[in-house]
N, C-alpha and C positions, 0 to 999 in steps of 0.2 A: 503494500500500499504506499501511495505516494504521502509524504507526512507533509502537510500544509500548516504551517506555524502561523496561525490566526484564530480568530474567535475566543471563545469562551471555554476554559478547561478546567472542572471542577478537581479540585484536590479533596477528593472524596474522604467522607468518614468509613472507618470499619463499625459494621453494625455488631454488636455481641447481645447475647441473652443474660438473663439474670443470673445463669450458670457459669457465666464469663466463657462461654463457648462462642463461636462465630455464629452470626444470624444472616443466613443467607438467603432466606425469604426477604426479611427487611432490608438488608443489602440490595436484593434486585429491585423492590419498589422504588428505592432512591435512585438506581441507574435509570430506570425506565422514566422515571420524572424527569432527569435530566436530558435522555434521549428526545422525549415529548417537548420538552423547551426548547428544543433546538441546538444543543452544545455541541461544540467541535471536539472534543477529545476527552479523555477519562486520564486523570493522574493517581494512581495507586501507592500506597506507602510511603506517604510523607508526614509531616508533622499533625495533620487532621486526622490522619489512618493510622495515628498512633503505631507506626512501625515498629518503633524501638522495643515495642512490648510483644509483638508477634514472633510465633516461632517460622522457621523457614516453610514449614508444610503450609501452615495458615496463608504465609504469603503467596506462596505458589497456587494453593487453592483459590484465592481471590483473584489473583491473575488469571487463572484458566477461567473462573466463573465469568470474571467481567468480559471477557473475549467471547464467550459463549453469550452472553447477554445482547451485548453490541452486534454481533454478527457480521461483523465487517463495515457496519455505517460510519463508524469513526473509530479513529486509533485509540490503543490505551498504550499508557506510559505505566512503566515502572520508577518508581524512586530509589536511588542509591544512595545511601547513609551509612558508610562502612567507616570502621577503625583502620582498615589495612586495604593496602591496593589489590591482594589476593583474593580477599573477601569480595571487595568490588567486582573484581573480573569475574570469580563466580557467579555473583548475582545478576550480571549482565547476560552470561550464558544461559542460566535457568531463565531469564526472564525470556528472552527469545525462544528458549524452547518451550514455554509456555503460552506462546503466542502473542507476548507485547510487540507493539509496532515502533517503540522509542524509549529512550529513557531519562529522566530526570539527574541529575547528580550534583550532591554538595562535594566540597572539599572534605579532608578528610578530617573525621569526627574526634573529638575530645584532645587528640594532638595537634598544637600549636604550629601548623608546618611554615616551612618558609616559601617565599614565593617560587622558587626553583623545585621544590619538593610538590606544592599544590601543582603548578605544571605538570609535572614528572607523573602525577597521579593522575591527573585527565589525560594526558597523553597515551599511558598506558591501558586505561581502561576502553579508551576510545579506538586504538588501535587493535583492541582484541575481538571487536564487535562490528558487525555491520550497522548496527541499530542507529537511526540519528539520535542524536543526544542534546539536550536542553541543560545549560550549567545554571543552577540555584545560586545566585549571589545575593547572599543575605547577611553582610557584615554586621548588622545590628543584633541578631540573634544568635549567629555562630561566629562571630569574633575574627571571620577569616575575610578578606575580601579579594575579588578576583579584579584586577587592574586592568584598563584598558590595553597595557603592553602586554600585559599576560594573557589576554584574549587574542591581540595580534600574532603571538607565537603559536596559540592553539589553532588558531583559524589555518596560519598558514601550514602546519603539520597535519591538522585532520580534519579532514572534509567532512567527516559526518558529526562534529561539533557546528550545530546551526543554529541554536537559539540560546536566549539566556533567560530565565527568569530573573526581572529586575527587580530588586528588594531592597536597594539601598535607602531608599526613602528620600533620596536626592532626585526629583524630576529632571533637573538639568542633564543627568546622565542618560536620558534618553537621548539628548539632541547630541551630545557627545558621542554616542553611541553611532548613530545615524549618520553624523559627519565624516566618522572615520571609516564604517565599515559600511555603509550603505543598505543594500539588502542581504550583504554577506551573512549578516548574525540578525535573525529577527529578534525580536523584543516581546516579551510575555510579561505583563506587568504583574507584579506578585504580590500588592498589598491592597488590600479592598477599599481602603480610606483614600487612596491616589489612584484608584483606577480610570476613573473619567479625565482628570487631568492627564494623566498618561495617554489615554488614547486619544486624547485631542494632539499631543505634542508628537504622535506617530509610533505610539506601541501597536503592534501588530495584533494584539490578544491579550487576553486575561485568563491568569491561573487564579481562580476565585475561591473563596471560603464560604461565605454567606449562601452563595448557589446552593450548597448542600440543604438548605432550608428553602430559599428562595430562587429557583432556576428560572422562572420566566422573567423575574424582573432582572434578573443579571443579565441574561440575553438580550434584553429589550433595550438596555443602558449602552452594550455595546452595538448593536445593530443600528441606533438612531445616532450615534456618535459617527460610524462609520458613513451613514446616509446622509450625512450634513447636518442633522434634526437636534443639534446639541441642547438648544433651550428645553426641547421636549426631553431630552436625558437628563438635563440637569433636574429638571423638575422631580424627576423619578429617584434620581440622586440624593436630593436633597431629603425626600421621606426615607429613604435607605439609610442616609447616615449612623443614625444611634444606632441601628444593627448590624453595619458594616464595621462601626467600633469595637464589637464583641470578638473581632478577628485579629484584634492589635493588642491582646493579652495574655498573660501565660496561660491561662483557664480557657483558651480560645476554643480546645476541644470540647470542654463539657458545656460552654456557652452556645455554640453553633448546634451542639447535638439537642439542646433544649430547644433551641429556634425550629429544630427540624421534629420534634415533637409535637410543638404546634401547628405546624404545616402539615401533619399527617404522614410524613416520607422519612421518618427516622424515629429513632429511640435512645434513650438516655444514656444507657449503661457504657461504663468505661472501664478500663482495664487498670488496676491497682498498680504503681500507688496512686494515680488518679481515683479521684472518688466523685459519685455524683453530689450536685450542689444542695446545699440544707439551709435551712435558717434564714438569717436575714440577706445573705447573699444569693440566695435561690428567689426569694421575693423581688429582689431587687432587678435581677435579669429577667424575670418573667413580666415584671412591669413593664420593662422596656420592648419585650416581645409583643405583649398584647396592646399596649398602647399603639404600637405600629400596625398591627393587626387591624387594630379600629378603623383605621383611616388608609388601608391600603388601597392603592390606585388602580383604578381601572385602564389597564395597559392598550398602547395603540396596536394596531394589526401588524405588530414589528417581523414576523417571520416572512412577510411578504414585502419589505423594503429593499 
């Protein structure tokens, strides 16, 4: 499948049941809601997917299940967030065997690698696979940055490194990337609260979080911006912002899962050490969600833009 780095790609949650097992039935409900809304790809095994808590077997099962559900309609990406190059190469191999169409890659985890070590890591994994790769650049959360000079070296050496999930929180970086690399490096904005601004500045797509609860609204914003109907997009975006801010918190997994409960396409179970929300925090987050649902906008016919 040709990989088009554009549109909305949900970083999907992993659904568990009350026995801490994979809930593949609810997982399918959510993926089907994403397909119905018109998303352009699915990203598995990210932070929202609670990847660090999954066994290898669970990760592979989710990949195969997702590939079966989407049935070739859109690509499926598996995230790689490993501590060693050897483990990352092994995960890239198994992802391809399980039917993934591409990879999203973080720099090495835990070890504070040097620039040269990060570049070597990405090159080693990229050269081990034919799958297209999106590098996740999130120095705010992961404390390692992939600079433009590092991207230059990677793009010259690895044709299958094709996109960046731009999460530096610096929207001027979008213009810097476009000025330097043109269309050689696609840009997928990765911060929900900067998504519209990033799309206006030229980002090709959006790896989204609140899409897990509100897929139609997320895709509508993307489609409206790309159709030049920015003011219509802004209206939805302003309504959406209190919800989007749930994505930029350490408990984003619990918050977004709670939102998906209220929209009927997810459950709230998380895997320890995460715990479901309780007490005042639960009440506060539920109020954000229910207040938004009370004034949920009617969407335009965005699919036909």
